[in-house]
DRENTOR-986268 format. One line per 8 residues: number of its first residue (from 1); for each residue x, y, z of C-alpha. Coordinates in Angstrom, 1 decimal. Each point is the difference from the previous one (the first is absolute). Layout:
% DRENTOR-986268
NUM	X,Y,Z  ... $
***
This chain:
% DRENTOR-986268
1	27.2,56.0,33.3  -3.7,-0.8,-0.6  -1.6,-2.0,2.8  -0.7,-3.7,-0.9  -3.6,-0.6,-0.7  -1.7,-2.9,1.9  -0.7,-3.1,-2.1  -3.5,-0.4,-1.3 $
9	-2.0,-2.7,1.8  -0.3,-3.2,-1.9  -3.3,-0.7,-1.7  -2.1,-2.6,1.9  -0.1,-3.4,-1.5  -3.6,-0.9,-1.0  -1.3,-3.0,1.9  -2.4,-2.3,-1.9 $
17	-3.5,-0.2,1.2  -0.6,-2.6,2.6  3.6,0.1,1.4  0.2,1.4,3.6  2.1,3.1,0.5  3.6,-0.7,0.9  0.0,-3.4,-1.7  2.3,-0.1,-3.1 $
25	-1.9,-0.9,-3.1  1.3,-3.2,-1.7  0.6,0.0,-3.8  -2.4,-2.3,-1.9  1.4,-3.4,-0.8  1.4,-0.4,-3.4  -2.3,-1.9,-2.4  1.2,-3.5,-0.6 $
33	-2.6,-1.3,-2.5  -2.1,1.8,-2.6  -3.0,-1.8,-1.3  -1.1,1.2,-3.4  -3.7,-0.7,-0.7  -1.3,0.9,-3.5  -3.7,0.6,0.0  -2.3,0.2,-3.1 $
41	-3.7,-0.3,0.6  0.4,-1.9,3.2  -2.7,1.8,2.0  -1.4,-3.2,1.5  3.3,-1.6,0.9  2.6,2.6,0.8  -1.1,0.9,3.6  0.0,-3.7,1.0 $
49	3.4,-0.4,-1.5  1.4,3.1,1.8  -1.4,-1.2,3.3  1.6,-3.4,-0.5  3.3,1.5,-0.9  0.2,2.6,2.7  -1.2,-2.4,2.7  2.7,-2.6,-0.7 $
57	2.7,2.7,-0.4  -1.1,1.7,3.3  0.1,-3.4,1.8  3.5,-0.7,-1.3  1.3,3.4,1.2  2.1,0.7,-3.0  0.1,3.7,-1.1  -1.8,0.1,-3.3 $
65	-2.1,2.1,-2.4  -2.6,-0.9,-2.6  -0.1,1.9,-3.2  -3.5,-0.4,-1.4  0.1,1.1,-3.6  -3.4,0.8,-1.6  0.5,-0.5,-3.8  -2.7,2.4,-1.1 $
73	-2.8,-2.3,1.2  -3.5,0.7,-1.5  -1.9,-1.2,3.1  0.2,1.1,3.7  3.5,-1.5,0.6  1.7,3.3,0.6  -2.6,1.1,2.5  0.4,-3.2,2.0 $
81	3.8,0.5,-0.1  -0.3,3.6,1.2  -2.1,-1.1,3.0  2.4,-2.8,0.8  2.9,2.4,-0.2  -1.7,2.2,2.6  -0.4,-2.8,2.6  3.1,-2.2,-0.8 $
89	3.2,1.9,0.8  2.2,-2.3,-2.1  -2.0,0.4,-3.2  0.9,2.6,-2.6  -2.2,0.5,-3.1  1.5,0.9,-3.4  -2.7,0.9,-2.6  0.7,-0.1,-3.7 $
97	-1.8,2.4,-2.3  0.0,-2.6,-2.8  0.3,-3.7,-0.2  3.6,-1.2,-0.3  -0.3,-3.7,0.6  1.1,-2.1,2.9  3.7,0.1,-1.2  0.0,3.8,0.1 $
105	-1.6,0.0,3.5  2.6,-2.5,1.3  2.9,1.9,-1.5  -1.0,3.3,1.4  -0.8,-1.5,3.4  3.4,-1.7,0.1  1.7,3.3,-0.8  -2.0,1.8,2.7 $
113	0.7,-2.7,2.6  1.8,0.9,3.2  0.6,-3.6,1.1  3.0,-2.1,-0.9  -2.3,-2.9,-0.8  -2.8,0.5,-2.5  -3.0,-2.3,-0.2  -2.2,-0.4,-3.0 $
121	-3.5,-1.5,0.4  -3.5,0.4,-1.4  -3.2,1.4,1.5  -2.4,-2.7,-1.3  0.2,-2.4,3.0  1.8,-2.7,-2.0  3.4,0.0,1.8  0.6,-0.9,3.6 $
129	1.2,3.4,1.1  0.1,-1.1,3.6  3.3,-1.6,-1.0  1.6,3.3,-0.9  2.1,0.3,3.2  1.3,-3.5,-0.6  1.2,0.9,-3.5  1.6,3.3,1.3 $
137	1.8,-1.7,2.9  1.5,-2.7,-2.4  1.9,2.9,-1.7  0.9,1.7,3.2  1.4,-3.2,1.6  1.8,-1.4,-3.2  1.8,2.6,-2.0  0.9,-2.7,-2.7 $
145	-3.4,0.5,-1.5  -1.1,3.1,-1.7  -3.6,-1.0,-0.8  -2.6,-2.3,1.5  -2.9,-1.1,-2.2  -3.3,-1.6,1.1  -0.3,-2.9,-2.4  -3.6,-1.0,-0.4 $
153	-0.9,-3.6,0.3  -3.2,0.3,-2.0  -1.6,2.0,-2.8  -3.3,1.8,0.8  0.0,2.7,-2.7  -2.4,0.4,-2.8  0.3,-2.0,-3.3  1.6,-2.8,2.2 $
161	-0.1,-2.6,-2.8  2.0,2.3,-2.3  2.2,1.7,2.6  1.5,-3.1,1.6  1.6,-1.6,-3.1  1.0,3.5,-1.5  1.7,1.0,3.3  1.7,-3.3,0.2 $
169	1.5,0.3,-3.5  1.1,3.6,0.6  1.5,-0.9,3.4  2.0,-2.9,-1.6  1.3,2.4,-2.7  1.1,2.5,2.7  1.7,-2.8,1.9  1.9,-1.1,-3.1 $
177	1.0,3.5,-0.9  1.1,0.9,3.5  1.4,-3.4,1.0  -1.9,0.3,3.3  -2.9,-1.9,1.5  -3.0,2.3,0.4  -2.9,-1.5,1.9  -2.2,3.1,-0.6 $
185	1.0,2.5,-2.6  -2.8,2.6,0.5  -1.0,-0.1,3.7  -1.4,3.3,1.2  1.2,-0.5,3.6  3.7,0.6,0.5  2.5,1.9,2.2  3.4,1.3,-1.2 $
193	2.8,2.4,0.9  -0.8,3.4,-1.4  3.6,0.9,-0.6  0.5,-3.0,-2.2  -3.2,0.6,-1.9  0.4,3.7,-0.8  2.2,-0.4,-3.1  -2.6,-2.3,-1.5 $
201	-3.1,2.1,0.5  0.4,1.8,-3.3  -0.4,-3.4,-1.7  -3.5,-0.6,1.5  -2.9,0.0,-2.5  -3.3,1.6,0.9  -2.0,-3.2,0.2  -0.1,-3.3,1.9 $
209	3.3,-1.3,-1.3  1.9,2.4,2.3  0.2,-2.8,2.5  1.6,-2.3,-2.6  2.4,2.8,-0.9  1.3,0.5,3.6  0.5,-3.8,0.3  1.9,-0.3,-3.2 $
217	2.1,3.1,0.8  1.1,-1.4,3.3  0.7,-3.5,-1.4  1.9,1.3,-3.0  2.3,2.0,2.2  0.9,-2.7,2.5  -2.3,1.3,2.8  -1.2,-3.0,2.0 $
225	-3.8,-0.4,0.1  -1.7,-2.2,2.6  -3.4,-1.6,-0.7  -2.4,-0.7,2.9  -3.2,-2.1,-0.7  -3.2,2.0,0.6  -3.7,-0.7,-0.4  -1.9,2.0,-2.6 $
233	-3.6,0.9,0.4  -2.7,0.6,-2.6  -0.1,3.6,-0.9  -2.7,2.3,1.5  -1.7,2.0,-2.8  0.8,0.2,-3.6  3.5,-0.7,-1.4  1.8,2.6,-2.1 $
241	2.0,-2.7,-1.8  -0.8,-0.3,-3.7  1.3,-3.4,-1.1  0.9,0.6,-3.7  1.4,3.5,0.4  1.8,-0.5,3.4  1.3,-3.4,-0.9  1.5,1.4,-3.2 $
249	1.7,2.8,1.9  1.1,-2.5,2.6  1.9,-2.1,-2.6  1.5,3.1,-1.6  1.2,1.2,3.3  1.7,-3.3,0.9  1.9,0.1,-3.4  0.8,3.7,0.4 $
257	1.5,-0.4,3.5  2.2,-2.9,-1.0  1.0,1.8,-3.2  0.9,3.0,2.2  2.3,-1.9,2.3  1.0,-3.2,-2.0  -0.6,0.5,-3.7  2.2,-3.0,-0.9 $
265	-2.4,-2.4,1.8  -2.8,1.1,-2.4  1.7,0.6,-3.3  3.0,-2.3,-0.2  -1.9,-3.3,0.2  -2.2,1.3,-2.8  3.0,1.1,-2.0  1.7,-3.4,0.4 $
273	-3.2,-1.9,-0.9  -0.6,2.0,-3.2  3.7,-0.1,-1.1  0.3,-3.7,0.9  -3.1,-0.8,-2.1  1.4,1.9,-2.9  3.4,-1.8,0.3  -1.7,-3.4,0.0 $
281	-2.1,1.0,-2.9  3.1,1.3,-1.8  1.7,-3.4,0.4  -3.1,-1.8,-1.3  -0.3,2.4,-3.0  3.7,-0.5,-0.7  -0.4,-3.8,-0.1  -3.2,0.1,-2.1 $
289	1.1,2.9,-2.3  3.8,0.6,0.1  0.9,3.7,0.2  -3.6,1.1,0.1  -1.5,1.8,3.0  -3.7,0.9,-0.2  -1.0,3.5,1.1  -1.7,-1.4,3.2 $
297	3.2,-1.6,1.1  1.9,3.3,-0.4  -2.8,1.8,1.8  0.2,-2.4,3.0  3.8,0.5,0.3  -0.1,3.7,-0.3  -2.9,0.3,2.4  1.9,-2.1,2.6 $
305	3.0,2.3,-0.4  -2.0,3.1,0.3  -1.9,-1.1,3.1  3.3,-1.1,1.6  1.6,3.4,-0.8  -3.0,1.8,1.6  0.3,-2.3,3.1  3.7,0.8,0.4 $
313	-0.6,3.7,-0.6  -2.9,0.1,2.6  2.2,-1.9,2.5  2.8,2.6,-0.6  -2.4,2.8,0.7  -1.2,-1.7,3.2  3.5,-0.6,1.3  1.1,3.6,-0.7 $
321	-3.0,1.5,1.7  0.3,1.7,3.3  -2.3,-1.4,2.6  -3.1,-1.8,-1.3 $
***
């Protein structure tokens, strides 16, 4: 019988630098919050914003990470971010080769996030990012809410005279279609549960209306959203918001999202209005000209029926769809 060979010595476990020999290394704490910070041509602001965010998060003691996403900036933003990444251990830089928009940056950042809570904010010094720990802890301490939104109490953006009434109208339309009160539909400062948001990320558009999309996605699927009043400062630097183009996309996105989840809320009132108008006109035509229906009366009746049929068909597709 062959002699039994001695067992090979176990390989030594590497000890991280800075840990004394004989002291077991502790596993790094799991990340609780991931802060996604899209950056496009924010060379003058982003370092101040990163210092503010990391200072308040370090003081809170919550395990966190900051994903600073450079959206193919044409100034020195990426160089500033790389230097910040070198000296700030919680900051990770993601550099895009081509501009994808703030919605794309937020979507990819959320997919990459390691924290159970994801925070969206901006790098232009407008939002009170010192309140980020407060928003995160609201979700950690109350599991009945899936999203906390910083609702701005003032409007400091460009084209203020046009933006205020336009945003008010769009917000009222969204409130009517979702049957929910929405103090701020497109605030850029919010915290939400990553697991809840993942199914809706594919719905995010590339532009500014991504924040509207995530709000409507949560509300339309019975996820509770809490609104916290916040101050909103005047933007540092030049705004990337283009009133006509972005407002048009904003309106379309509101309608698209409600159609995606509740098509009957959009189409059925229109169908009933058109058909009802045609029916009233048919009665008037019958009184004035017995057994005579003008072409426009027939067109109204048929149009109402067609819109109603499309509404019911769309609702059937939504109800039979798996997930969102």
